[in-house]
N, C-alpha and C positions, 0 to 999 in steps of 0.2 A: 715164386716169392714169398717171404713171410709178411706179416701184417705190416704196414707201415714203412715197408720197401717200396722202392720204385725203379725203373729202368730208365737210365738216360741214353737219349741215342742222337744222332746227327748224322746227316747227309749233306753233300755237295760243299760248299765254300765252307760249311760251320763244322768238318770232321775235324781240322786242326785244332778249334778251341776244346777238344777231349784228349789229346795226345799228352801221355805221361799218366792218365787216369789207369788203373787197374781192378779188375774185378773184386769185388767186395769193398773197394774203398768208400770211405763215407764223404759225400761231398753237401756242402752247403748249396740249397739251390732257393731261390726265390723266386717266385710266380710273377711273371708281368709279361702279359700276353695282347700285343698289340697290333692292330692293321699297319702298313706301311705307311697309312696316313695319320699313324699315331690314337685311334679311337682303342678305346678299353675294350676286349674282346672276353673281359672275364665277367659280364653283368648277366644278371638273370635272365634265361630265355635264349642266351647265343649258344651257337655251337660253333665247332671249329673242326674241321675233317681233316685230315693228312692225304695227300694228293701230289701231283706232279707230273708234269712240267705245269706252269701258269701256261692257259691259251691266251687268254683276252684279259686286255686291263682297260678301261673306258672305252669300250668299242674297237680298241686297235689290237691288231696283232702282238703278243708279247709271250713269246715262247723263251722259256726261263731253263732250258734244259741243263747247261753247264751249270750253273749255280743251284739246281738241285740236286747234282751229282750223276747227272745222267749222262754224262761222256767218260769213256773210258778209255785215254789215248792207249793203252798197250794192248786193248781189244777194239780194234776199228769195225770190226764185225757187229759189234754190239749195238752202234749206231745204227748201222743199215738195220738189223733185224727189230728193232725197237721203234726205232724215230723213223725211218725212212720207209721201209716196208709196211704195206697193209695188215694191220691186223684188227681183232675185236677189240673195243674201246668202250670205256663209262669213263661221262665227264658229267659235269655238274656246273651249271653257272646262275646268275641271275640277271634278267630284264631289265628294260628301263624301269618297269613298273615295282620292280623290287621283288617280282615273284620266281621263286627257285626252280630250277627245269633242271631234272634227271634224265639222262640220254645213254642209252644203251645200242651199240651198233656192232650186229653180228658180223663174223669173217672168219676166214679160212675153210670155208665149204663151198660147193659149187653153188654159183648166186650169190653169194653174201662174200663177197669183197674185203670187207673192213674198210680201215681209215689208217692213213700215215698220221702223224701226229700235225705236220701241218694243215693236210685236210681236214681234221678234228676242228681244229680254232676257224677253218673256213666255214667249217658247218654248225659251230657254236654261233657265230657271228650273221649266218644266213637264217637261223633260228631267232635273230634279236637278240642275242644273249651280249650286255655292256662286259661282264666279270665272266671267265669260267677258268676249270682248272680239269686236267685229266685226272681221273680218279685212278683207275687200273684197266688192265687190258689182257688179250691172251684168253686163256682157258678160264682166268680168275672171271671174267664178266659173264653176268646173268644177271636177267631182273623176273622176279616174281610178282604177281599183282594178287593178291585175294587169294593166297595161296594156290597160285596157277603159274609154271613156268611159261613166260610170254616170248623169251629169249630162245635162241638156239647152240650154245656152248658149245666150242669148238674142241674141246676134251672126246674123244671117243667114247669113254666110259659117262660124259652127261657134265650135270655138275660138277665143280670142284671143291673141295672143301678147303674155304678158306679161314682167315681170322678176321678180315675185316668186310663188314656189311652198314650198309645205311637203311634202319629199319622205320618206316614211318607207321605211326597206328592211327 
């Protein structure tokens, strides 16, 4: 992209809002980012990450795979392979004290089973999280602490190059 250009994307229930747009079209966009409760998320110091599905909200299971575009009616094996099957997972959440918790779960290897999406929500709740969201999974799951890989990526080649990361300094 050139300076000043942006990419506009949508998933799940929001895809139809982009119907009729073509690559290169100029689209007026107003930034308004709020939580489900209406809190302004554009405040200094506020960070927003992409992920899905939602796992927990207010301490209760709230898996939102359909709303997040993770149900593919023409491909029923997708739900089994991605949602129901155990896979490596990465998820984030907040506990009752407001602390952020990042979790990486290894899988697809001997002795490392991974988790289904429902099991991921169960683990988040067991860790005391009140809000949690799945971030990524499969071969993209890796955790590095102080320049040391502490997880066991499932790809035979090791860490997979990915475009998303959470970097804490």
